[in-house]
C-alpha positions as CSV (number, residue, x, y, z in Angstrom):
1,M,29.2,-81.3,8.1
2,R,25.6,-81.5,9.0
3,A,23.8,-82.3,12.2
4,N,21.2,-85.0,11.8
5,L,19.6,-84.1,8.5
6,K,16.1,-85.0,9.8
7,G,16.5,-82.4,12.5
8,I,17.6,-79.7,10.1
9,E,14.8,-80.5,7.7
10,S,12.4,-80.2,10.7
11,Y,13.7,-76.7,11.3
12,G,12.0,-75.9,8.1
13,D,12.2,-72.2,7.7
14,V,13.3,-71.2,4.2
15,K,14.7,-67.9,5.6
16,H,17.3,-70.0,7.5
17,S,18.2,-72.4,4.7
18,T,21.1,-70.3,3.5
19,G,22.4,-70.0,7.1
20,V,22.4,-73.8,7.4
21,A,24.7,-74.1,4.4
22,T,27.3,-71.8,5.9
23,A,26.9,-72.6,9.7
24,N,29.4,-74.6,11.7
25,N,28.4,-77.5,13.9
26,V,27.6,-75.4,17.0
27,E,25.6,-72.9,14.9
28,L,23.5,-75.8,13.4
29,I,22.6,-77.1,16.9
30,Q,21.8,-73.5,18.0
31,M,19.5,-73.1,15.0
32,L,17.8,-76.4,15.8
33,F,17.2,-75.3,19.4
34,D,15.9,-71.9,18.1
35,G,13.4,-73.8,15.9
36,L,12.4,-76.0,18.7
37,I,11.8,-73.1,21.1
38,E,9.8,-71.3,18.3
39,S,7.7,-74.4,17.8
40,L,7.0,-74.6,21.5
41,S,5.9,-71.0,21.7
42,T,3.7,-71.4,18.6
43,A,2.1,-74.5,20.2
44,K,1.3,-72.5,23.3
45,G,-0.4,-69.8,21.3
46,H,-2.4,-72.5,19.4
47,I,-3.5,-74.1,22.7
48,Q,-4.6,-70.8,24.1
49,R,-6.6,-70.0,21.0
50,G,-8.1,-73.5,20.8
51,S,-6.4,-74.2,17.4
52,I,-6.0,-77.9,18.0
53,S,-4.9,-78.9,14.5
54,E,-2.3,-76.1,14.3
55,K,-1.1,-77.0,17.8
56,S,-0.6,-80.6,16.7
57,K,1.5,-79.4,13.8
58,S,3.7,-77.3,16.0
59,I,4.2,-80.1,18.5
60,A,5.0,-82.5,15.7
61,R,7.6,-80.1,14.4
62,A,9.1,-79.8,17.9
63,S,9.1,-83.5,18.3
64,R,11.0,-84.0,15.0
65,I,13.6,-81.5,16.1
66,V,14.1,-83.2,19.5
67,L,14.5,-86.6,17.7
68,G,17.0,-85.0,15.3
69,L,19.0,-83.6,18.3
70,Q,18.8,-86.9,20.0
71,G,20.0,-88.7,16.8
72,A,23.0,-86.4,16.5
73,L,24.3,-87.3,20.0
74,D,27.8,-88.8,19.9
75,F,28.0,-91.2,22.9
76,E,31.6,-92.1,22.2
77,K,32.9,-88.5,22.5
78,G,30.1,-87.1,24.6
79,G,30.3,-89.6,27.4
80,D,28.0,-88.9,30.4
81,L,26.8,-85.6,28.9
82,A,25.6,-87.3,25.8
83,S,23.9,-90.0,27.9
84,N,22.2,-87.4,30.1
85,L,21.0,-85.4,27.0
86,N,19.7,-88.6,25.5
87,E,17.6,-89.2,28.6
88,L,16.4,-85.6,28.7
89,Y,15.4,-85.7,25.0
90,S,13.5,-89.0,25.7
91,Y,11.7,-87.3,28.6
92,V,10.9,-84.2,26.5
93,T,9.5,-86.5,23.7
94,R,7.2,-88.2,26.2
95,R,6.1,-84.8,27.6
96,L,5.4,-83.5,24.1
97,I,3.0,-86.4,23.6
98,H,1.3,-85.6,26.9
99,V,1.0,-81.9,25.9
100,N,-0.5,-82.9,22.5
101,L,-3.0,-85.2,24.1
102,H,-4.1,-83.0,27.0
103,N,-3.3,-79.4,25.9
104,D,-1.3,-79.1,29.1
105,L,0.2,-75.6,29.2
106,K,2.1,-76.3,32.5
107,A,3.9,-79.3,30.9
108,L,4.6,-77.2,27.8
109,E,6.1,-74.5,30.0
110,E,8.3,-77.1,31.7
111,I,9.6,-78.3,28.3
112,F,10.1,-74.7,27.2
113,G,12.2,-74.0,30.3
114,L,14.4,-77.1,29.9
115,M,15.1,-76.5,26.3
116,S,15.7,-72.8,26.8
117,E,18.3,-73.6,29.4
118,I,20.1,-76.0,27.1
119,R,19.9,-73.5,24.2
120,E,21.5,-70.9,26.4
121,A,24.3,-73.3,27.3
122,W,25.1,-73.8,23.6
123,D,25.9,-70.1,23.5
124,T,28.9,-70.8,25.7
125,V,30.2,-73.8,23.6
126,P,32.2,-71.8,21.0
127,S,34.4,-70.3,23.8
128,L,34.9,-73.8,25.4
129,V,36.0,-76.0,22.5
130,P,37.9,-75.9,19.3
131,P,35.6,-74.9,16.4
132,A,36.0,-78.3,14.6
133,N,34.8,-80.5,17.6
134,T,32.0,-80.0,20.1
135,G,32.6,-83.5,21.7
136,V,28.9,-83.9,22.4
137,M,27.2,-84.1,19.0
138,R,28.1,-86.3,16.0
139,M,28.1,-84.4,12.8
140,N,27.6,-86.4,9.6
């Protein structure tokens, strides 16, 4: 019962590792989004301070999380929603590359807004579906 292990490993905070061991599928996805949003915020601060090397590390972490989320999509059960999320994650990955190359805070804010909206949507998932199946994400 683990979302794409690559994405979880990308989350990377030791303080959350015990939470990952006991989290359900929805909670794992929520933690990945929390890590993604944290990485985007950190990247913004690094761009503002001119810490280019640290900015690149934060964006790389965010990119790994997005790829992990994308890899966990279940197209068979998720249907159009999974396909739409796949396209969105591909777009976000391209935008992250742009941000890394150009230190574009406006593009970073766009990504932050998109991912924050999806993270908020995941807060409603537990009330909409049975705990054992989200129907959107494939859990290995």
